[in-house]
C-alpha positions in Angstrom: 14.3 103.6 11.1 17.3 103.9 8.8 18.7 100.6 10.0 15.4 98.8 9.3 15.2 100.2 5.8 18.8 99.3 5.1 18.4 95.8 6.4 15.2 95.3 4.4 16.9 96.5 1.2 19.9 94.1 1.8 17.5 91.1 2.3 15.6 92.0 -0.9 18.8 92.4 -2.9 20.2 89.1 -1.5 17.1 87.1 -2.4 17.1 88.6 -5.9 20.8 87.7 -6.4 20.2 84.2 -5.2 17.2 83.8 -7.6 19.3 84.7 -10.5 22.1 82.3 -9.8 20.1 79.3 -8.8 19.8 76.7 -11.5 16.3 75.4 -11.5 15.8 74.6 -15.2 18.6 72.8 -17.0 20.2 74.8 -19.8 20.1 72.0 -22.3 17.3 71.9 -24.9 15.2 68.8 -25.1 12.8 68.1 -28.1 9.1 67.8 -27.3 8.0 64.1 -27.4 4.4 63.4 -28.2 3.4 59.8 -27.5 1.6 58.0 -30.3 -1.5 55.9 -29.6 -2.6 54.4 -32.9 -5.6 52.4 -31.5 -6.9 55.1 -29.3 -9.8 56.1 -31.7 -10.3 52.9 -33.6 -13.7 51.2 -33.5 -14.0 47.8 -31.8 -16.9 45.7 -30.5 -18.1 46.3 -26.9 -17.0 43.9 -24.2 -19.4 41.4 -22.5 -21.6 42.6 -19.7 -20.1 42.1 -16.2 -21.9 42.3 -12.9 -20.2 44.4 -10.2 -22.5 42.9 -7.5 -21.2 39.9 -5.4 -24.4 37.9 -5.6 -27.8 38.5 -7.1 -29.9 36.1 -5.0 -32.4 36.7 -2.2 -31.2 35.3 1.2 -34.6 34.9 3.0 -36.1 31.5 3.7 -39.7 30.5 4.3 -41.1 31.9 7.5 -38.4 34.4 8.1 -39.4 38.0 8.8 -37.0 41.0 8.3 -36.0 42.8 11.4 -37.8 46.1 10.4 -41.2 44.3 10.6 -41.1 43.5 14.3 -38.3 45.6 15.9 -39.6 48.5 18.0 -38.1 51.9 17.0 -35.6 53.4 19.4 -37.0 56.5 21.0 -34.4 59.2 21.8 -34.9 61.3 24.8 -34.9 65.1 24.1 -31.7 66.9 25.2 -33.8 69.3 27.2 -35.2 66.5 29.4 -31.7 65.1 30.0 -30.4 68.6 30.9 -33.3 69.1 33.4 -32.6 65.7 35.0 -28.9 66.5 35.4 -29.7 69.9 36.8 -32.1 68.3 39.4 -29.4 65.7 40.4 -26.8 68.5 40.7 -29.2 70.6 42.8 -29.9 67.6 45.1 -26.2 67.0 45.7 -25.5 70.7 46.3 -28.6 71.1 48.6 -27.2 68.4 51.0 -26.0 70.3 54.1 -25.3 69.4 57.6 -28.4 68.9 59.7 -26.9 70.1 62.9 -24.0 72.5 63.7 -21.8 71.9 66.7 -19.8 74.8 68.1 -17.1 74.3 70.7 -16.8 77.1 73.3 
């Protein structure tokens, strides 16, 4: 118990001493420099409008139909049905046993 307390006090004192001697901030004084932006708040005319879209035209031709009009929706099977089918397959494989038993005497 005493050894643990002495070791902990030594580690605490060593880290405190290292923290006092380490030079993290330079000791020289530097004046604060504030950048100057003279045109930051001046009034000026707005720029021309620019489109951020690549193209603005419709790409469908005469007689074409979009896919959503005639494609059938994909029907997802419920997970419960899939689990029941897998359980039936597992039970079928486990249920296979030998039809006859041969004993040698």
